[in-house]
N, C-alpha and C positions, 0 to 999 in steps of 0.2 A: 213718492211715498213720504220722503222726509219733510217736505214743506207742508203737506196736508197734516201730518202727524203733529208737527210743532204748532201749526195754527189751531188744530183741535185742542191741544193741551193748553194753549194760551187763552183762548176764548172761554174754555170751561172754568178757568180759575180767575178770570177777570171779573170778579164779583165784589162790588163795593160794599155789600152787606157783611162780608167776612169780618172786618175789624170792628164792626159796630153792632152786630146782632145781639151780643150779650147786653149791651146798653139798651137796645130796643126791648129786650125781655124785662130788664129791671125797671125801665120807665113805665111798663104796663103792669107793675106790681108783683112780678114773680120773685119769690125768695130764692136764696142760694140752693136750697133743697129742690125746689121746683125746676130750676135751671139744670141742676145735676140730673134730675129725672129725665129731662129732655135728651141729654147726652146718652143716657142709658137706653132710651127708646131708639135712638139713632143706631147705636152699636148693636142692639138686639135685632133690629131689622136687617142689618147687614149680615149678621151671623146666620140668620134664618134663610136669607135669600141668595147668598153667595153661590152655593153649590147648585140649587135649582136653575139659576140664571146661567151658570156655566154649562149645565146640561143643554139648555136651550141654545146657547151659542154654538155648541158642537152639532146641533141638529138643523139649524137654519142659517140664513145669511148673517155673518158677523157684522158686516157693514150696516145691515138693517137695524140691528140692536144698537149700534153706536149712533145711528140717526135718531132712534127713539129715545135714547137715554137722556138727552137734555130736557125733554118735555116735562117729565115729572118734577125735576128740580126747578124748572121755571115756574111750574104751578105752585111749588112750595114758596118761592119768593113772592108770588102773587098773593097767596094766603097771608103771609106775614105782613105784607104791605097794606092790603085792603081790609083785612079783618083781624087785626092784632089782638090775640087773646091766647090763653094757655092751650085751648083745644086746637086752634089754628097752628100754633107753634109745634104742638105734638104731631099733628097731621103732616106739617111741613117736614119734620125730621123723618117721618116714615117715607114720604115721597123722596126725600134726599137719599135715604138709604136704598130705596128701590133703584134710583138712578145710578148710584155708585155700584150696586151689584150688577146692573146691566152692563156697565163699562168694564168692571174688574174681571180680568181673565179674558174677556172678549178682545180687548184692544191688543193685549200681549200676543194672543194666539194669531190674530190677523197679521200683525207686524211680522212675527217670526215666519209664518207660512209664506207671506209675500216675499220676504228675503230668501227663503228656501227656494222659491221658484226662480229666483235670480242667482242662485248659488252664492249668496252673500250673507249667510247667517252670522259670519264673524262680525258683521256691523251691528248686530242686534243691541249689544250693550251700549254702544255709542248712541244709537238712535233713541233708545228708551231713556237713557240718562239725560240726553239733551231735551227730550220732551218733558221730563221731570223738571229740568232747569227752566224751561219755558213756562211751566205751571207756576214755579216759585217766583219767576220774574213778573208774571201777570198778577199774582197775589200782592207782590210788593208795590207794583204800580197802582193797583186798585186801592191799597192801603193809603198811599200818598194822596189819591184823589178823593177818598171818602170824606175827609174833613172839610174841604171847601164845598163839595156837593151837599154835604149835610148842613153846612152853615147857610147855604143859599136856599135849598129846597126842602130841607128836613128829611125825615125817613121816607116819605113818599118818593122823593127824587132819587134817593139811594136805591130804593127797591125797584123802581122802574128801570133805572140804568142796569141793575143786576139782571133783571128779566131779559132786557134787550141783548146784553152780552151773552147770556146763556143760550138764547135762541139762535144766535149766530153759529153755534156749534152744529146746528142741523144741516145747513147747506155745506158747511165745511166737511162734515162726515160723508156727505154724498160724493165728495171728490176723492175719497180714499179708494185705492184699488182693491179688488177682491177677485183673485183668479182661481180660488179653491174650487175644485170639481165637486159636483153634487155627491154627498156621501153615499157610499154603496148601500148602506142600510136605508130603510124607508125613512123619509124625512119625518122628524118629530119623534123618532123612536128613542125617547130619553132613557128607557130601560137598557137598551143596548149600549148607549154611551156610558151609562153608569157602570155597567158590567166591565166595559173596556177600561175605564178609569180605575176601578177597584182592582182589576187584574194587574194593571201596571204597578199599582202601589204594593200589592202583595208580593210580586216577584222582583221588585226593585229596591234593595236596601239603599243604593246610592240616591235613587229618586226620593225616597222617604227622608233621607238625611238632608238633601238639598231643599226639600219642601219645608222642613223644620227650620233650617237656617234662614230661608227667605221670610217665613212667617214671623220670626223674632225680629229680623231687621225691619220689616215693614211695620210691625207693632211698635217698635221704638220711635217711629215717627210721631207718636203721641206726645213725646217730650216737647214738641214744638209749642204745645198749649201752655207750657210752664215757663217759657223763655221770658215773657214780660214780667212774671213774678220774680224770676232770678235777677233780671235787670234792675227791678225796683229795689230788691233786697241789698243791692250794692251801695245804696244811698246816693246814687248819682243825681237824683232829682227827677221830677215828673217830666221836665222838658227833655232830659237826656235819655229817658227810657226808650222812646221810639227809635232813636238813633242807635242805641245798643241792640235793639231787636233787629234793626236793619243790618247791622254788622253780621249777625248770625244768619239772617236770610241770604246775604251775599255769599257767605261761606257755603250754605246749602246749595245755592245756585251754581257756585264754582265746582262743587263736587259733581253735579249733574253734567256740566259741560266737559269735565275731564273723564267721564265714564267711558269705559272701553279700553282705557290705557292702563298698562301695568297690572292686569287682572291676576297674574300669578303671585303678586305680592299682597293679596287681600288679607291673609292672616296676620303678617307682621304689621301692616299698616293699621289694621283694626286695633292691634295691641297698642300702637302709638296713640291712636285716637282715644282709647280708654284712658291713657295717662293724661292727655290734654283735657279731656272732659272732667276728670277728677281734680286736677290742679286748678283749672280755670274756674270751675263752679265753687270749689272750696275756698278759693282765695278771698272771696267777698269784695273784690275790687272790680271797678268797671273794666279795667284792662283785661281781666280774666275772661271777659266775653269774647275776646279774640281767640283764645284757646278753645272755648266752647264752639265758636264758629268753625274752627278747623275740624273739631270732632264731628260736628253735624255735616260738614262737607264730606268727610270720609264715609259717614254712614250713608249718605246719598249715593256716593260713588260705589260703595259696597253693595247697595241694593241692586243697582243695575247689573253688577257682576253676578250677583246671586240669581237674578232673574234670567240672565243669559245661560248660566249653568243649568238651571232648571229646564229651560226650554230645549236645551241640547239633549236632555234626557227623556223628555216626554214624547210619546208617539202622537201623531196627528189625530188619530181617531177620537181622542178625548182630551185634546190639548187645553181647551178653555175650561173644562171641568176640573182637571187636575190643578191648573193655575188658580182657579177659584177656591180650591181647598186652602191654598196659601193665603188668599185674601181673608177667608173665614178664620183661619188660625191667627192672622195678624190682629183681627178684631178681639179675639180672646186675649191675646197678649196686651192689647191696649187697655182692655177693661181691667186686667190684673194690675197694670201700671197705674191706672187711675185710682184703683182701690188702695194700692200700696202707698201712693202719694197722700191720699186722704187720711190714711191711718198715721203715716209718718209725720204729717204736718202738725199733728197735735203735740209732737215732742221736739221737732227741729224745724229749721227754716228751709227755704228753697235751695240754698247753696249746698248744704249737706245732702239733701234729697237728690238733687241733680248729680252730685258727685257719686252717689251710690249707683247711679245708672251706668257707671263705668264697668261694674261687675258683669252684666250681660255682654258688654263689648269684649271683655277678656274671655268670657265663656265661648263666644262665637269664634274668636281668633283661635282658641284651642281646638274647637270642633273642626274648623276648616283645616287646621294643620294636621289633625289626626286622620281626617277622612277624605278631604278634597285635595 
């Protein structure tokens, strides 16, 4: 299970297009407003499809959905590479949103239930956290390779490499175990799954609380998009910006590798992370990115802990559906964060804006102390 999970996470995010697709858009004449509209299309697709795909994952083979999921995103890279224009970029983001929705909730449910079959659910946070670290590592390596590949072969080479890496996830998914028995309800009975999921949410205040905490933690991952702006605002220079971004990426990966340890200290550690984020971002100095890296590492570690708590509370009959609700909630949080940043950027720079993100961290620490 562990090797297949880590391999799947790695090849999914070993995408050389990640660090350069904004440049691709700009090179084909898109304005900042048009690029922002693409991100909005991406988020809207995810919000609309998260719960329906969760229902599907509770009704059919979860391994099957994980095998299918890389195909639409590979098609998105093909569109961007072969027919670059606004319409292709928009369709690509829709396909990317479809792929993410197929995976979200499905993978978590599969991993938890396979561990339950082995009486090893205590390992869930560690496995999920390390898979997230594998994703971060893959994206970091892809970022390092993107520049030389772009220099040699241009955007077509970067796009083809991204398609090939994404398609590798298909055979890897086929190696994942799935021992779940056929659901007692008729296969494909999404209405029954939905009723089960809603019933769990209605009668479970602890479940609702844990769902909300996980949604906020996952939504705060959107802060990643602004790390380059924060690094640039320190005045370190264009050459140093990628190195400062790498520092934060290493902190995020470290948080994933440490997942599963010390989970009972989640609330106070999140409070410390809030302080690190506020001080590091507000300092305006390159060295402040080290504190930001610590905060991002804690957020990654806390996400794995929150996922484990949620999975411990959900019943198998609608596990993927309920988990997908958290994914949908996280997209809403991300959109609110994007909007808040856009509004705030008219008045202050990236440092103060990133520092303000410490407030939700403190709120989560308080919520966990009060209820978990």
